[in-house]
Every structure is written in C-alpha cells, then in structure tokens.
C-alpha positions in Angstrom: 0.0 0.0 0.0 1.4 3.4 -1.1 2.1 6.2 1.5 -0.3 9.2 1.6 1.1 12.5 0.2 3.1 14.5 2.5 1.4 17.2 4.7 3.3 20.7 4.4 3.6 22.4 7.7 5.0 25.8 8.2 7.0 26.6 11.4 7.6 30.4 10.8 6.5 33.3 8.3 9.5 33.0 5.9 8.8 31.0 2.7 11.7 28.6 3.5 10.2 27.9 7.0 8.4 24.7 6.5 8.6 20.9 6.6 6.9 18.1 4.7 5.4 15.5 7.1 5.6 11.9 5.4 3.3 9.4 7.1 3.6 5.6 6.7 0.8 3.8 4.9 -2.1 2.5 7.0 -0.8 -0.4 9.1 2.6 1.1 9.3 3.9 -0.1 6.0 5.7 -3.0 7.6 4.8 -6.5 9.0 2.9 -6.2 12.2 1.9 -2.7 11.6 2.6 0.4 13.6 5.0 3.2 13.3 8.6 2.8 14.2 9.2 6.4 15.2 10.1 9.8 13.6 12.9 10.8 11.6 14.0 14.5 10.8 15.5 14.7 7.4 18.0 17.5 6.9 19.2 18.1 3.4 22.6 19.2 2.5 24.0 21.5 -0.2 26.8 23.2 1.7 24.1 25.5 3.4 23.6 27.3 0.2 20.2 28.4 -1.1 20.5 26.9 -4.6 19.8 23.4 -2.7 16.5 22.6 -1.3 14.6 20.1 0.6 13.9 18.2 -2.7 17.2 16.6 -1.8 15.6 14.9 1.1 12.4 13.9 -0.4 13.6 10.3 -1.6 14.9 9.6 1.9 11.7 10.9 3.4 9.4 8.9 1.0 11.6 5.7 1.7 11.4 6.0 5.4 7.7 6.4 5.4 7.4 3.3 3.2 9.3 1.4 5.9 7.1 2.7 8.8 8.9 5.7 9.9 7.3 9.2 10.0 9.6 11.4 8.1 9.8 15.3 8.7 11.7 16.5 5.6 12.8 20.0 6.9 13.4 23.0 4.8 15.3 26.1 6.3 16.7 29.4 5.4 20.0 29.0 3.6 23.1 31.1 3.0 23.9 33.0 -0.2 25.2 31.5 -3.4 27.9 33.2 -5.5 27.5 32.8 -9.2 30.2 32.4 -11.9 29.6 35.7 -13.2 30.0 37.5 -9.9 26.3 37.6 -9.0 25.0 36.6 -5.5 21.6 35.4 -4.5 19.8 37.0 -1.4 20.4 33.9 0.8 18.2 34.8 3.8 20.1 32.1 5.9 23.4 31.7 7.4 24.4 32.5 11.0 22.3 32.5 13.0 19.1 32.2 10.9 19.9 28.7 9.5 20.5 27.3 13.1 17.4 29.0 14.6 15.4 27.4 11.7 16.6 24.0 12.4 15.9 24.2 15.9 12.4 25.6 15.6 11.7 23.2 12.7 12.5 20.3 14.9 10.6 21.6 17.8 7.6 22.3 15.6 7.0 18.6 15.8 5.6 18.9 19.1 2.8 21.2 17.7 1.6 19.2 14.9 -0.7 16.9 16.7 -2.7 19.8 18.1 -3.1 21.4 14.6 -5.8 19.1 13.5 -3.8 18.3 10.2 -3.8 14.8 10.7 -6.6 12.3 10.0 -8.1 9.7 12.3 -5.8 8.4 15.0 -2.6 9.8 13.3 -2.3 12.7 15.6 -2.5 10.3 18.6 0.2 8.1 17.1 2.6 11.0 16.3 2.0 12.5 20.1 2.7 9.0 21.5 6.0 8.8 19.6 7.1 12.2 20.6 6.1 11.5 24.3 8.3 8.4 24.1 11.2 10.4 22.7 11.3 8.2 19.5 12.9 10.9 17.3 16.1 10.5 15.4 17.6 12.6 12.4 19.2 11.7 9.1 21.3 14.5 7.8 23.3 14.5 4.6 26.4 16.6 4.0 25.8 20.0 5.4 22.6 18.6 6.9 24.7 16.0 8.7 26.4 18.9 10.3 23.1 20.5 11.3 21.7 17.3 12.6 24.6 16.5 14.9 24.5 20.2 15.9 20.9 19.9 16.8 21.5 16.8 18.8 23.8 18.8 21.0 21.5 21.7 21.4 21.4 21.0 25.3 25.0 21.7 25.5 24.7 25.1 24.1 24.9 28.2 26.4 21.8 30.0 27.3 21.0 32.7 24.8 23.0 31.0 22.1 21.1 30.4 18.7 19.1 27.3 18.9 19.5 26.8 22.7 16.6 26.0 24.9 15.5 28.4 27.7 17.4 28.3 31.0 16.7 25.2 33.0 14.9 23.5 30.0 15.9 21.1 27.3 14.8 21.3 23.7 10.9 20.6 23.2 12.0 17.7 20.8 15.4 16.1 21.8 16.9 13.7 19.3 17.9 10.3 20.6 20.3 9.6 17.8 21.7 10.8 14.4 22.7 9.1 11.2 25.2 11.5 9.6 25.3 10.8 5.9 28.7 12.1 4.6 28.3 15.0 7.1 30.4 18.1 7.4 31.0 17.2 11.1 33.9 19.6 11.6 33.0 23.3 10.7 36.5 24.8 11.5 38.1 22.0 9.5 35.8 22.4 6.6 36.9 26.1 6.7 40.6 25.3 7.1 40.4 23.1 3.9 38.3 25.7 2.1 35.7 23.2 1.1 33.3 24.2 -1.5 34.9 27.7 -2.0 34.9 28.3 1.7 31.4 27.3 2.2 31.7 27.3 5.9 32.9 30.9 6.1 29.9 31.7 3.6 27.4 30.1 6.2 28.8 32.1 9.1 28.8 35.4 7.3 32.3 36.4 7.7 35.0 37.3 5.3 37.8 36.3 7.7 37.7 33.9 10.8 40.1 36.2 12.6 37.6 38.4 14.6 36.7 37.3 18.0 33.0 37.4 17.4 33.2 35.2 14.3 35.5 32.7 16.1 32.9 32.4 19.0 30.2 31.9 16.4 32.2 29.2 14.8 32.6 27.4 18.2 28.8 27.5 18.7 28.2 26.1 15.3 30.9 23.4 15.2 29.8 19.9 16.5 33.3 19.3 17.3 33.2 21.9 20.0 30.0 20.5 21.7 31.4 17.2 22.8 30.4 15.3 24.6 26.7 15.4 23.7 25.7 12.1 25.1 23.8 11.1 22.0 24.7 8.3 19.6 26.0 9.5 16.2 26.4 7.0 13.4 28.7 8.5 10.7 28.3 6.8 7.4 30.8 7.8 4.9 32.6 6.6 1.7 36.4 7.2 1.3 35.6 7.8 -2.3 33.6 10.9 -1.5 35.0 13.8 -3.4 32.6 16.5 -2.0 33.0 16.0 1.7 36.3 14.3 2.9 36.0 11.1 4.7 38.5 12.6 7.2 35.8 14.8 8.6 33.6 11.9 9.8 36.7 10.0 10.9 37.9 13.0 13.1 34.5 13.6 14.6 34.1 10.0 15.6 37.7 9.8 17.1 37.0 12.9 19.2 33.5 11.9 20.2 34.6 8.6 21.5 37.5 9.9 23.3 35.1 12.4 25.1 32.8 9.3 26.0 30.1 9.6 23.3 28.7 6.5 21.5 29.7 7.4 18.1 30.5 5.1 15.4 32.2 5.4 11.9 30.7 3.2 9.2 32.7 3.1 6.0 30.7 2.6 2.9 30.9 2.7 -0.8 29.8 5.1 -3.5 30.0 8.7 -4.1 28.7 11.6 -2.1 25.0 11.2 -3.3 25.0 7.4 -2.7 24.0 7.7 1.0 20.7 9.4 -0.1 19.8 7.1 -2.9 17.3 4.6 -1.9 18.6 2.1 -4.4 22.1 2.1 -3.0 23.5 -0.1 -0.3 25.0 2.9 1.5 21.5 4.4 2.0 20.0 1.1 3.1 22.8 1.1 5.8 21.6 4.5 6.8 18.0 3.4 7.1 18.8 0.3 9.1 20.9 2.5 11.6 17.9 4.8 11.9 15.7 1.8 12.6 18.3 0.5 15.3 18.3 4.0 17.0 14.4 4.0 17.2 14.4 0.4 18.7 
C-alpha cells in the first residue's frame, strides 16, 4: 500500500520555514503494523540556497514506506555566488539557519494539536514524541546541522538554537545518522571546502575576529562534545565532495569524550547515501531503525 502524500507544515513566516510530514501507509507500512518512530530529514548542499529540501524527499518517502514518520525539513540557507559574480539573497546563514533547524524540529511537538492529521494519526504521532522516539538523518551540510541539533542541550543559554534556561529542547533527538556529514566546521573552513562554504555560512570574510571565532565554536559539533547522543557517521572514502576525514575525526573525538559514536565506512559517491537504490543508503535506514528500537 502506498504512503499518503506529504503534509506541508510551516514553522515560521518565511517561505523557507516549512517541513513536509511523510506518514507511513495505514498499518505502518511493515509487517505487524505500527509506526517505528520519527526521523527528521535534513538536506545538504553546503548550506547554500540553491539546494532545497527536494534533496531529502526520496529519503523521506523511503522512510515512510518502511514505517517511519519522516519530517523533511526546509530552512533558510546562505547566499550562493554565481560564476558571473552575482550573488543570491540567501536569507539564511548564521544565526538564521540554526534558529530554523531548532524551530523546525521543535515544531513537531505542535503538529498533533493542529488538526492536520486524520483519524488516529495525531495520537500516534503524539505518542512517539512523548516516548522520545525521534532521530535525525542529515546529509552533507545537513549532517552537520543534525549533529549540531542533537547537542542543543549543550549550548549556553542565549545561544542560537539553545533551549531556555533550565529546560531542554522541546523535541530532543535520541540519535543521529550522519550521511557524509560536514562534522567539523572549523576543519571545513581550514580546507576551504566548496569555496569556503563554512565561512559563507557564518557570514564572515575572515575568521580572525573574536566574534566570528565564537560563532564558529557555537556552530561546530566538534566543540560541543560530549553530547551523550549516539551518532552513526556513514561515509565513503571515495567521497569527493566532503572528505571522509571529517567523519573519521569527529567519531574519534566523540569516542575520546565518551560519546557512543560509530564510523561506518561505505561505498559510492557523495550522493549514494541518499539514494534509496544504493546499499549505502540502506545502511543509513537500518541504523535509523536501530536507533528507534
């Protein structure tokens, strides 16, 4: 039985502040029925506005077909420089992109009360949220954002994306599958990846200023360790867009800090991990299922 069409839910007034909620087919889309849990899908594209949540749609559909509610999240993204010297508006970047990811994930807690879901679906979703059965799959720059979001409870009060004093995030992630993630923001900048995409995200022409250096620390998952959340970093050594070394370094640092992080070496190019027909993606799905229990 095919899954129903996704439900688009805004979480803010900007045209890019929305998520598509993909629900499993009646019966859960798997033997025995029922929903496994919720997965927040965060797309990549080096944080630039030319790339959209369409990148995450095949993943979201596949997860729903396997009994997992998928929340394919769009967010404001940073500007893109054209080859002719032109530059798009790019309403995201620091801190807007991070505020959006935090608000978009937390918005899940509001969905059941919006009368958007038919029949018992709202109650099922509320039950999953109450049980904390929420994970994230993030690809490339989305892997960075997913791991950053899993560590929101480690952010200082007042930092972009941080919960109010004395509280945790409204929706906490119980685990992350990073799909060829940019898991070291400072290292990405040091390597000049994708024409200094990290610097472009953070909005600074130079990383020498104290203010920008502090922003990098708040935005870099390497600086939040330990987060106490399982992270499965899935990456191919043949990836020519995001170096394998970034996942390798994150997992080593996370494990040294006491976090339950695991590095999974897979095959294929940068896009294989979000291609439902590829074994690299199927590994990602199985890891999400494992995290959901």
